[in-house]
C-alpha positions as CSV (number, residue, x, y, z in Angstrom):
1,M,44.4,-24.0,-2.7
2,T,47.7,-23.2,-1.1
3,A,49.8,-20.4,0.3
4,L,52.9,-22.6,0.2
5,I,55.9,-20.7,-1.1
6,Q,59.0,-22.8,-1.7
7,T,62.4,-21.1,-1.6
8,P,62.6,-20.2,-5.3
9,V,65.6,-20.9,-7.5
10,A,67.6,-17.6,-7.6
11,E,66.6,-15.1,-10.2
12,P,68.6,-15.1,-13.4
13,F,71.5,-12.7,-13.0
14,A,71.4,-9.4,-14.8
15,C,73.9,-8.3,-17.4
16,T,74.2,-5.8,-20.2
17,P,75.9,-7.4,-23.2
18,D,77.5,-5.2,-25.8
19,S,77.5,-7.5,-28.8
20,I,75.5,-10.2,-30.5
21,A,78.0,-12.8,-29.3
22,D,77.6,-11.4,-25.7
23,R,73.9,-11.6,-26.0
24,V,74.0,-15.2,-27.2
25,G,76.3,-16.1,-24.4
26,D,73.9,-14.4,-22.0
27,L,71.0,-16.4,-23.4
28,H,72.8,-19.7,-22.9
29,R,73.7,-18.8,-19.4
30,R,70.2,-17.8,-18.6
31,R,68.8,-21.1,-20.1
32,A,71.3,-23.1,-18.1
33,H,70.4,-21.2,-15.0
34,V,66.7,-22.0,-15.4
35,R,67.3,-25.6,-16.2
36,C,69.7,-26.2,-13.3
37,I,68.7,-29.0,-11.0
38,D,71.8,-29.0,-8.8
39,D,70.5,-26.7,-6.0
40,P,69.1,-27.0,-2.5
41,S,65.5,-27.0,-3.7
42,S,66.2,-30.0,-6.0
43,E,67.8,-31.8,-3.1
44,R,64.7,-31.3,-1.0
45,Q,62.6,-32.7,-3.8
46,H,64.8,-35.8,-3.9
47,E,64.5,-36.1,-0.1
48,R,60.8,-36.4,-0.5
49,G,61.4,-39.4,-2.8
50,K,60.5,-37.4,-6.0
51,L,62.3,-36.4,-9.1
52,T,62.5,-32.9,-10.4
53,V,60.3,-32.0,-13.3
54,R,63.2,-31.9,-15.7
55,E,64.4,-35.3,-14.6
56,R,60.9,-36.6,-15.3
57,L,60.9,-35.1,-18.8
58,E,64.2,-36.8,-19.5
59,L,62.7,-40.2,-18.6
60,L,59.4,-39.6,-20.4
61,L,60.6,-38.3,-23.8
62,D,63.0,-39.6,-26.4
63,P,66.5,-38.2,-25.7
64,G,67.2,-34.8,-27.0
65,T,63.7,-34.2,-28.3
66,F,62.2,-31.8,-25.7
67,H,61.6,-28.2,-26.8
68,E,60.6,-25.9,-24.0
69,L,58.1,-23.1,-24.4
70,E,57.9,-19.8,-22.5
71,M,60.9,-20.7,-20.3
72,F,61.3,-17.1,-19.2
73,R,57.6,-16.4,-18.3
74,Q,57.1,-14.7,-15.0
75,H,54.0,-13.9,-12.9
76,R,52.7,-10.4,-12.8
77,A,51.0,-10.6,-9.4
78,E,51.4,-7.5,-7.2
79,S,50.8,-9.3,-3.8
80,A,53.3,-8.1,-1.2
81,S,54.1,-11.7,-0.3
82,L,55.2,-12.3,-3.9
83,A,57.2,-9.1,-4.3
84,G,60.6,-9.8,-5.6
85,R,59.8,-13.4,-6.2
86,R,59.5,-13.8,-10.0
87,P,61.4,-16.9,-11.0
88,A,61.5,-17.9,-14.6
89,T,58.9,-20.6,-15.7
90,D,56.6,-19.5,-12.8
91,G,56.6,-23.1,-11.5
92,V,55.6,-25.0,-14.6
93,V,57.6,-26.4,-17.5
94,T,55.8,-26.7,-20.8
95,G,56.7,-27.8,-24.3
96,Y,56.8,-30.6,-26.8
97,G,58.9,-33.6,-27.7
98,K,58.7,-37.2,-28.9
99,V,57.8,-40.6,-27.5
100,H,58.7,-43.5,-29.8
101,G,59.5,-41.0,-32.5
102,R,56.0,-39.4,-32.4
103,S,55.1,-35.9,-31.2
104,V,53.6,-35.3,-27.8
105,F,52.9,-32.1,-25.8
106,V,53.6,-32.0,-22.1
107,Y,53.5,-29.8,-19.1
108,G,54.9,-30.5,-15.6
109,H,54.6,-28.6,-12.3
110,D,57.8,-27.6,-10.7
111,F,57.2,-28.2,-7.0
112,R,60.5,-26.3,-6.2
113,L,58.9,-23.0,-7.2
114,F,55.8,-21.9,-5.2
115,G,55.1,-25.5,-4.4
116,G,54.0,-25.9,-8.0
117,S,50.9,-23.8,-7.2
118,L,48.9,-22.4,-10.1
119,G,48.8,-18.6,-10.8
120,E,47.7,-16.6,-13.8
121,A,50.9,-16.9,-15.8
122,H,51.3,-20.5,-14.8
123,A,47.8,-21.3,-16.1
124,Q,48.3,-19.4,-19.3
125,K,51.4,-21.5,-20.1
126,I,49.3,-24.6,-19.6
127,H,46.5,-23.2,-21.7
128,R,48.9,-22.6,-24.6
129,V,50.4,-26.0,-24.6
130,M,46.9,-27.6,-24.4
131,D,45.7,-25.5,-27.3
132,L,48.8,-26.6,-29.4
133,A,48.1,-30.3,-28.6
134,I,44.5,-30.0,-29.9
135,Q,45.5,-28.0,-33.0
136,A,48.5,-30.3,-33.8
137,G,46.5,-33.5,-33.1
138,A,49.0,-35.0,-30.7
139,P,48.7,-36.6,-27.2
140,L,48.8,-34.3,-24.1
141,I,50.7,-35.5,-21.0
142,A,50.4,-33.7,-17.6
143,L,53.0,-34.3,-14.9
144,N,51.1,-33.3,-11.9
145,D,53.0,-32.2,-8.7
146,G,51.3,-29.0,-7.5
147,A,49.7,-27.8,-4.3
148,G,46.7,-26.2,-5.8
149,A,45.7,-22.6,-6.6
150,R,48.0,-19.8,-5.6
151,I,46.1,-17.9,-2.9
152,Q,48.1,-14.8,-3.4
153,E,46.8,-14.4,-6.9
154,G,43.1,-14.7,-5.9
155,V,40.4,-15.3,-8.4
156,T,42.8,-15.2,-11.4
157,A,44.2,-18.5,-10.2
158,L,40.7,-20.1,-10.0
159,A,39.9,-18.8,-13.5
160,G,43.1,-20.5,-14.7
161,Y,41.8,-23.8,-13.6
162,G,38.6,-23.1,-15.4
163,G,40.6,-22.6,-18.6
164,I,42.3,-26.0,-18.1
165,F,39.0,-27.8,-17.5
166,V,37.4,-26.5,-20.7
167,R,40.5,-27.5,-22.7
168,N,40.5,-30.9,-21.2
169,T,36.9,-31.3,-22.4
170,E,37.7,-29.8,-25.8
171,A,40.6,-32.3,-26.2
172,S,38.5,-35.3,-25.0
173,G,37.9,-37.8,-27.8
174,R,40.3,-35.8,-30.1
175,V,43.7,-36.5,-28.6
176,P,44.8,-38.9,-25.9
177,Q,45.2,-37.3,-22.5
178,L,47.4,-38.8,-19.8
179,S,47.7,-37.5,-16.2
180,L,50.7,-38.7,-14.3
181,M,50.2,-38.0,-10.6
182,L,53.7,-37.5,-9.2
183,G,52.8,-35.4,-6.1
184,P,49.8,-33.8,-4.4
185,C,46.7,-32.7,-6.3
186,A,44.0,-31.2,-4.1
187,G,40.8,-29.2,-4.4
188,G,39.6,-28.1,-7.8
189,A,43.0,-29.2,-9.3
190,A,41.9,-32.8,-9.0
191,Y,39.2,-32.3,-11.7
192,S,41.7,-31.9,-14.5
193,P,43.1,-35.4,-14.2
194,A,39.6,-36.7,-13.7
195,L,38.7,-35.3,-17.1
196,T,41.6,-37.0,-18.9
197,D,41.7,-40.5,-20.4
198,F,44.3,-42.1,-18.0
199,V,45.4,-41.3,-14.5
200,F,48.6,-43.0,-13.3
201,M,49.7,-42.5,-9.6
202,V,52.8,-43.2,-7.6
203,E,52.4,-44.8,-4.2
204,S,53.4,-42.8,-1.1
205,T,54.2,-39.6,-2.9
206,S,51.0,-38.8,-4.9
207,Q,47.6,-38.0,-3.5
208,M,44.3,-36.7,-4.9
209,F,41.3,-35.4,-3.0
210,V,38.8,-32.6,-3.2
211,T,38.9,-31.7,0.5
212,G,41.9,-32.6,2.7
213,P,42.1,-34.5,6.0
214,D,41.8,-31.3,8.1
215,V,38.6,-30.2,6.4
216,V,37.2,-33.7,6.5
217,G,37.9,-33.9,10.2
218,T,36.3,-30.5,10.9
219,V,33.2,-31.1,8.9
220,T,32.5,-34.8,9.5
221,G,34.6,-35.7,12.5
222,E,36.4,-38.4,10.6
223,K,40.1,-38.8,11.3
224,V,42.0,-39.8,8.2
225,D,45.5,-39.2,6.8
226,V,46.3,-38.2,3.3
227,E,47.2,-41.7,2.1
228,S,44.0,-43.2,3.5
229,L,42.0,-40.4,2.0
230,G,43.4,-40.0,-1.4
231,G,46.5,-42.1,-1.9
232,A,47.4,-44.2,-5.0
233,R,46.2,-47.5,-3.6
234,V,42.8,-45.9,-2.6
235,H,42.2,-44.6,-6.1
236,A,43.5,-47.6,-7.9
237,T,41.5,-50.2,-5.9
238,M,38.5,-48.4,-4.4
239,S,37.4,-45.2,-6.2
240,G,38.6,-46.2,-9.7
241,V,40.0,-42.6,-10.2
242,A,43.5,-44.0,-10.9
243,H,43.9,-46.4,-13.8
244,R,47.2,-47.8,-12.5
245,S,49.5,-47.2,-9.5
246,Y,53.3,-47.7,-9.2
247,E,56.0,-48.0,-6.6
248,S,58.3,-45.5,-8.3
249,E,58.2,-42.6,-10.7
250,E,60.5,-44.4,-13.1
251,A,58.0,-47.3,-13.5
252,C,55.1,-44.8,-13.9
253,L,56.9,-42.9,-16.7
254,E,58.0,-46.1,-18.4
255,D,54.5,-47.4,-18.6
256,A,53.3,-44.0,-19.9
257,R,55.6,-44.5,-22.8
258,Y,54.4,-48.1,-23.2
259,L,50.8,-47.0,-23.2
260,L,51.4,-44.3,-25.9
261,G,52.9,-47.1,-28.1
262,F,49.4,-48.6,-28.4
263,L,47.5,-45.3,-29.2
264,P,47.1,-43.2,-32.3
265,Q,48.1,-39.6,-32.3
266,N,44.5,-38.4,-32.5
267,S,40.9,-39.5,-33.4
268,S,41.5,-39.1,-37.1
269,E,44.4,-41.6,-37.2
270,Q,44.7,-45.3,-36.9
271,P,46.8,-46.9,-34.0
272,P,50.4,-47.7,-34.9
273,C,50.9,-51.1,-36.5
274,Y,54.2,-53.0,-36.0
275,A,55.6,-56.0,-37.7
276,S,55.0,-59.0,-35.4
277,T,57.4,-61.9,-35.1
278,D,54.7,-63.9,-33.4
279,P,52.9,-65.9,-36.2
280,V,49.2,-65.0,-36.4
281,D,48.3,-68.6,-37.1
282,R,50.2,-69.9,-34.0
283,P,48.1,-72.7,-32.4
284,N,46.8,-72.2,-28.9
285,H,47.1,-75.6,-27.4
286,R,47.5,-74.2,-23.9
287,L,44.0,-72.9,-23.9
288,L,42.7,-76.4,-23.6
289,D,44.3,-76.6,-20.2
290,I,43.6,-73.1,-19.0
291,V,39.8,-73.1,-19.3
292,P,37.9,-75.8,-17.5
293,A,34.9,-77.3,-19.2
294,E,32.8,-77.0,-16.1
295,A,31.1,-73.7,-16.2
296,S,31.3,-73.1,-12.4
297,T,35.1,-73.7,-12.1
298,A,37.2,-70.6,-12.0
299,Y,40.2,-69.7,-14.1
300,D,42.3,-66.6,-14.8
301,V,41.2,-65.0,-18.1
302,L,44.5,-63.1,-18.2
303,A,46.1,-66.4,-19.0
304,V,43.8,-66.7,-22.0
305,I,44.7,-63.2,-23.1
306,E,48.4,-63.9,-22.7
307,E,48.0,-66.9,-25.0
308,I,46.1,-65.1,-27.7
309,V,48.0,-61.8,-28.1
310,D,51.3,-61.1,-29.7
311,D,54.2,-62.3,-27.6
312,G,51.9,-62.6,-24.5
313,E,52.2,-58.9,-23.9
314,Y,49.4,-56.6,-22.8
315,L,48.9,-53.5,-20.6
316,E,46.0,-53.9,-18.2
317,I,43.9,-50.8,-17.4
318,H,42.3,-50.6,-14.0
319,P,43.9,-53.9,-12.8
320,G,43.1,-53.2,-9.2
321,W,39.5,-51.9,-9.5
322,S,36.5,-53.9,-10.3
323,R,38.6,-57.0,-10.9
324,N,35.6,-59.1,-12.2
325,L,36.1,-57.4,-15.6
326,V,39.5,-57.1,-17.4
327,T,40.2,-54.3,-19.7
328,C,43.6,-54.1,-21.5
329,F,45.5,-53.1,-24.6
330,A,47.5,-55.6,-26.6
331,R,48.4,-56.4,-30.2
332,I,47.3,-59.2,-32.5
333,G,49.2,-59.5,-35.8
334,G,50.9,-56.2,-34.9
335,R,47.6,-54.3,-34.6
336,T,46.5,-52.7,-31.4
337,V,43.3,-54.1,-29.9
338,G,41.3,-53.3,-26.8
339,I,40.2,-56.3,-24.9
340,V,37.3,-56.6,-22.6
341,A,36.9,-59.9,-20.7
342,N,34.9,-61.3,-17.8
343,Q,37.3,-62.5,-15.0
344,P,35.9,-65.8,-13.5
345,I,38.4,-65.8,-10.5
346,H,36.7,-62.6,-9.2
347,R,33.0,-62.8,-8.4
348,A,32.7,-65.4,-11.1
349,G,33.1,-62.6,-13.8
350,V,29.6,-61.2,-13.0
351,L,28.7,-57.7,-14.2
352,D,28.0,-55.2,-11.5
353,L,27.9,-51.5,-10.8
354,E,31.7,-50.8,-11.0
355,S,32.5,-53.3,-13.8
356,S,29.8,-51.8,-16.0
357,Q,31.3,-48.3,-15.6
358,K,34.8,-49.7,-16.1
359,G,33.9,-51.5,-19.3
360,A,31.8,-48.6,-20.7
361,G,34.6,-46.1,-20.3
362,F,37.1,-48.4,-21.9
363,V,34.9,-49.2,-24.9
364,Q,34.2,-45.5,-25.5
365,F,37.9,-44.7,-25.4
366,C,38.7,-47.4,-27.9
367,D,35.9,-46.3,-30.2
368,S,37.1,-42.6,-30.0
369,F,40.6,-43.6,-31.1
370,N,39.9,-46.3,-33.7
371,I,41.0,-49.2,-31.6
372,P,39.3,-52.5,-32.5
373,L,37.6,-54.4,-29.7
374,L,37.9,-58.0,-28.7
375,T,35.4,-59.2,-26.1
376,L,35.9,-62.5,-24.3
377,V,32.7,-63.7,-22.7
378,D,32.2,-65.9,-19.7
379,V,29.5,-64.2,-17.7
380,P,26.9,-65.6,-15.4
381,G,24.7,-62.5,-15.5
382,F,24.3,-59.2,-13.6
383,M,25.0,-59.2,-9.9
384,P,21.7,-59.5,-8.0
385,G,21.0,-57.7,-4.7
386,V,19.3,-54.8,-3.1
387,D,22.6,-52.8,-3.0
388,Q,23.0,-53.3,-6.8
389,E,19.5,-52.3,-7.6
390,H,19.5,-49.3,-5.3
391,G,23.0,-48.3,-6.6
392,G,21.6,-48.1,-10.1
393,I,22.7,-51.3,-11.8
394,I,20.1,-50.6,-14.5
395,R,21.6,-47.2,-15.2
396,H,25.2,-48.3,-15.1
397,G,24.6,-51.5,-17.0
398,A,23.0,-49.3,-19.7
399,K,26.2,-47.3,-20.0
400,L,28.1,-50.4,-21.1
401,L,25.3,-51.4,-23.4
402,S,25.2,-48.0,-24.9
403,A,29.0,-47.8,-25.4
404,Y,29.0,-51.1,-27.3
405,C,25.9,-50.1,-29.4
406,Q,27.5,-46.9,-30.5
407,A,31.0,-48.3,-31.2
408,T,31.8,-48.2,-34.9
409,V,35.3,-49.8,-34.7
410,P,35.8,-53.5,-35.6
411,R,34.2,-55.6,-33.0
412,V,34.8,-59.3,-32.4
413,S,33.4,-61.3,-29.5
414,L,34.2,-64.8,-28.4
415,V,32.1,-66.8,-26.0
416,L,34.4,-69.0,-24.0
417,R,31.9,-70.7,-21.7
418,K,28.7,-69.4,-20.2
419,A,26.8,-66.3,-21.4
420,Y,23.5,-65.8,-19.5
421,G,20.7,-63.4,-19.7
422,G,21.0,-59.7,-20.2
423,A,24.7,-59.8,-19.5
424,Y,25.2,-62.0,-22.7
425,I,23.5,-59.3,-24.7
426,V,25.5,-56.5,-23.2
427,M,28.9,-58.2,-23.7
428,D,28.9,-57.3,-27.4
429,S,26.6,-60.0,-28.8
430,R,25.7,-60.1,-32.4
431,S,22.3,-58.6,-31.6
432,I,23.9,-55.3,-30.6
433,G,26.2,-55.0,-33.5
434,A,29.3,-57.2,-33.0
435,D,30.8,-57.8,-36.5
436,F,31.8,-61.4,-35.7
437,C,30.8,-63.6,-32.9
438,F,32.6,-66.9,-32.3
439,A,32.2,-69.5,-29.6
440,W,34.1,-72.4,-28.2
441,P,32.4,-75.8,-28.0
442,S,32.2,-75.2,-24.3
443,N,29.7,-72.3,-24.8
444,E,26.4,-72.1,-23.0
445,I,24.3,-69.2,-24.2
446,A,20.9,-68.9,-22.6
447,V,18.5,-66.8,-20.5
448,M,19.9,-68.4,-17.4
449,G,21.7,-71.5,-16.2
450,A,20.1,-74.8,-16.6
451,E,19.5,-75.4,-12.9
452,A,17.9,-72.0,-12.4
453,A,15.8,-72.4,-15.5
454,A,14.5,-75.9,-14.4
455,R,13.5,-74.5,-11.0
456,V,11.5,-71.7,-12.7
457,I,9.9,-73.7,-15.5
458,Y,9.2,-77.0,-13.7
459,R,8.8,-75.8,-10.1
460,R,5.4,-77.6,-9.7
461,E,6.7,-80.9,-11.1
462,I,9.8,-80.7,-9.0
463,A,7.9,-79.9,-5.8
464,G,5.4,-82.7,-6.4
465,C,7.8,-85.6,-7.0
466,A,9.2,-88.0,-4.4
467,N,12.8,-86.9,-5.0
468,P,12.9,-83.2,-5.8
469,A,16.7,-83.0,-6.0
470,A,16.9,-85.8,-8.6
471,E,14.0,-84.4,-10.5
472,E,15.6,-81.0,-10.7
473,R,18.9,-82.5,-12.0
474,A,17.0,-84.4,-14.6
475,R,15.0,-81.4,-15.7
476,A,18.1,-79.3,-15.8
477,A,19.9,-81.9,-18.0
478,A,17.0,-82.0,-20.4
479,F,16.9,-78.2,-20.6
480,R,20.6,-78.1,-21.3
481,D,20.4,-80.7,-24.0
482,E,17.5,-78.9,-25.7
483,L,18.3,-75.2,-25.4
484,M,21.9,-74.8,-24.2
485,H,23.9,-77.2,-26.3
486,P,27.0,-75.6,-28.0
487,Y,25.4,-75.3,-31.4
488,Y,22.1,-73.8,-30.4
489,A,23.0,-70.2,-31.0
490,A,25.1,-71.1,-34.2
491,E,22.1,-72.9,-35.7
492,R,20.1,-69.7,-35.3
493,G,22.7,-67.4,-36.8
494,L,23.7,-65.7,-33.5
495,V,27.2,-67.2,-33.6
496,D,29.2,-67.1,-36.8
497,D,31.2,-70.2,-36.0
498,V,32.0,-72.6,-33.3
499,I,35.8,-72.9,-33.2
500,D,38.4,-75.1,-31.8
501,P,40.1,-73.2,-29.0
502,V,43.5,-74.1,-30.6
503,E,42.4,-71.9,-33.5
504,T,41.5,-68.9,-31.5
505,R,44.4,-66.6,-32.3
506,A,44.3,-67.4,-36.0
507,T,40.5,-66.9,-36.1
508,V,40.6,-63.6,-34.3
509,A,43.5,-62.3,-36.3
510,A,41.8,-63.1,-39.6
511,A,38.6,-61.4,-38.4
512,F,40.4,-58.2,-37.5
513,E,42.4,-58.2,-40.7
514,V,39.2,-58.4,-42.9
515,L,37.6,-55.6,-40.8
516,A,40.7,-53.4,-40.9
517,A,39.0,-50.8,-43.3
518,K,35.7,-50.8,-41.4
519,G,34.4,-47.3,-40.8
520,E,36.0,-45.6,-43.8
521,R,33.6,-43.4,-45.7
522,R,32.4,-44.9,-48.9
523,N,30.0,-42.3,-50.2
524,R,29.0,-42.9,-53.8
525,K,27.9,-40.6,-56.5
526,H,25.3,-42.9,-58.1
527,V,24.5,-46.5,-58.7
528,N,25.9,-48.2,-61.8
529,L,23.3,-49.0,-64.5
530,P,23.1,-52.6,-65.6
531,R,25.2,-53.1,-68.8
């Protein structure tokens, strides 16, 4: 919460027009006055390294498409400290416009007015635009740059946040919700972004925390500054609250537009499909060099993704957090796909507490908005350790498992190399409902690695021989030949086909094409009698 009162833009001048033409002229003057950004308060915003809310809207929306709502709204608070300070907009700009020609609803705090703090009228404007987004079935974008609840308005300000939270929840899974953090967001205000689908932050100028450094220092004795407590890098790499972070507002707003290009308007629509100039049957010869045959040798799975998807373009979600699992949006054959992939260059691609949460949230979002899922599997298992067990790896791993089991969108999985134990099952195996499961000839699908299996099964034989190391290697080789050869799972119907890596893009594209109508209702009236 805050008592911060910025020097407000001057009140619109009063006039008493005598004709319709005069009234129209007065209207335009008042609009221009409210929209003016050439004033000292705007200069101060720029000195902080930030854009004004209207400059942000110009970058976010297609040119000339923004329609503002409740421009002249003012607060009704009777606090002495607010007397005579009733600027139009009450510190938040709301309305609708277009991104890539498709409708979106948006609200943005105006830090120049009352520090962007939220009061009753301010909240009601946000409530209205959120209601409209839900009713119209269009994405909702929040440009956050506010200092919290307006103390001078007391409990009505807090109630305003409650109304926002309930609408965030009502919109969840119905329309995409993006929160762009372009300034401070403290206290209860931080929970609205946390309830949305994507949080983008700008380094150095945006922060999020429930309690600020002063309170932390008083209560715990810990000394910390705002950046170390809740800056963009902290939330993008440590807490996982931010899905991406940027060096500038311009880059943040540009990627928000890019992200929306992958998403449908709402949960009842399909993602947009574009004509692709990248042939779906393009061979992937580079994959033979990217992925080593040896299961313990690391490689960058992003290079695999880049080779498979249209024009090598993708947008990674949570690139800095839990890097042993990759989640991203891309297109294959012009269709949006969500990709989940183990990342061998980070912790060998193992599943752990954070990666399980990361994957579960991404899978659920894709399923909510009809985005097909491609899972690239190269996983040695779940991370062992006391900290993982005590941290709830069973509970968090079950979240990823549940998300996949419930997903009704087209699901294609591809085993690149190893797929061991419970992690194999969780990474969208055929046994939990993947529509198609393919594998490269380098695949090893088993309960555990050959060496570990040999030590468990043949521990007495290995311990009792003259050369235990050699015996272990021999036993492991025999186990691999018997139970882990590339065709073992395919022979048992758990892999649909073992494919040449060169054919990966063509195979995946064909699978998604044939599954394009999956999930559509096909209720029948009756069976047809033999005739």
